[in-house]
C-alpha positions as CSV (number, residue, x, y, z in Angstrom):
1,M,1.5,20.0,13.3
2,P,4.4,21.9,11.7
3,G,4.1,23.0,8.3
4,E,6.8,23.6,5.6
5,I,8.3,27.2,5.1
6,K,9.4,27.8,1.6
7,D,12.5,29.8,0.8
8,D,10.6,33.0,-0.7
9,L,8.7,33.0,2.8
10,K,11.8,32.6,4.7
11,E,13.4,35.7,3.0
12,K,10.1,37.7,3.4
13,I,10.1,37.3,7.1
14,G,13.8,37.5,7.6
15,I,14.7,34.0,9.0
16,D,17.5,31.8,8.0
17,V,16.8,28.6,9.8
18,A,16.1,25.3,8.4
19,L,14.4,22.3,10.0
20,L,16.4,19.1,10.0
21,E,14.2,16.2,10.1
22,G,14.3,12.4,9.8
23,K,12.2,10.0,7.6
24,N,10.1,9.2,10.6
25,T,7.4,11.1,12.7
26,L,7.6,11.9,16.4
27,F,5.6,8.5,16.8
28,G,8.2,6.3,15.0
29,Y,6.5,5.8,11.6
30,E,7.6,6.9,8.2
31,K,6.2,10.0,6.6
32,V,4.8,8.0,3.6
33,N,1.5,7.3,2.0
34,W,-0.2,10.7,3.1
35,K,-3.9,10.8,3.5
36,E,-6.5,13.4,4.6
37,W,-7.7,13.8,8.2
38,Q,-9.6,16.3,10.0
39,L,-8.5,18.3,13.2
40,N,-11.4,18.7,15.9
41,D,-12.3,22.3,14.5
42,G,-12.8,20.7,11.0
43,T,-9.5,21.9,9.5
44,P,-8.4,19.4,6.9
45,V,-4.9,18.0,7.1
46,F,-2.5,15.4,5.6
47,V,-1.1,12.8,7.8
48,P,1.0,9.8,7.1
49,G,-0.7,6.6,6.2
50,L,0.1,4.8,9.5
51,F,-1.6,7.8,11.6
52,N,-4.6,6.1,12.8
53,T,-6.9,7.4,15.5
54,E,-9.9,6.2,17.7
55,E,-12.5,8.8,19.1
56,N,-14.0,8.1,22.4
57,D,-17.5,8.9,23.6
58,D,-16.1,12.1,25.3
59,R,-14.6,13.1,22.0
60,S,-11.0,12.6,23.1
61,I,-9.0,11.2,20.3
62,Y,-6.3,8.3,20.9
63,L,-3.6,7.6,18.4
64,L,-3.3,4.0,17.4
65,R,0.1,2.7,16.9
66,I,1.0,-0.6,15.1
67,I,4.3,-2.2,16.4
68,K,6.0,-4.7,14.3
69,W,8.1,-7.1,16.3
């Protein structure tokens, strides 16, 4: 998952590009209501509220997506 690069870091590493992104994630839901989640290696991250997963017996993870009709 990409992180945000602040202007002072961009200047330090000599880049002048910016990410243009919309209000929705790659999966189509809004980037709102952030909550904590944990990667497989235990790293804590924040994900949007509608980011819901289910872990299987083999430890693979499925992303559950609610579709509104």
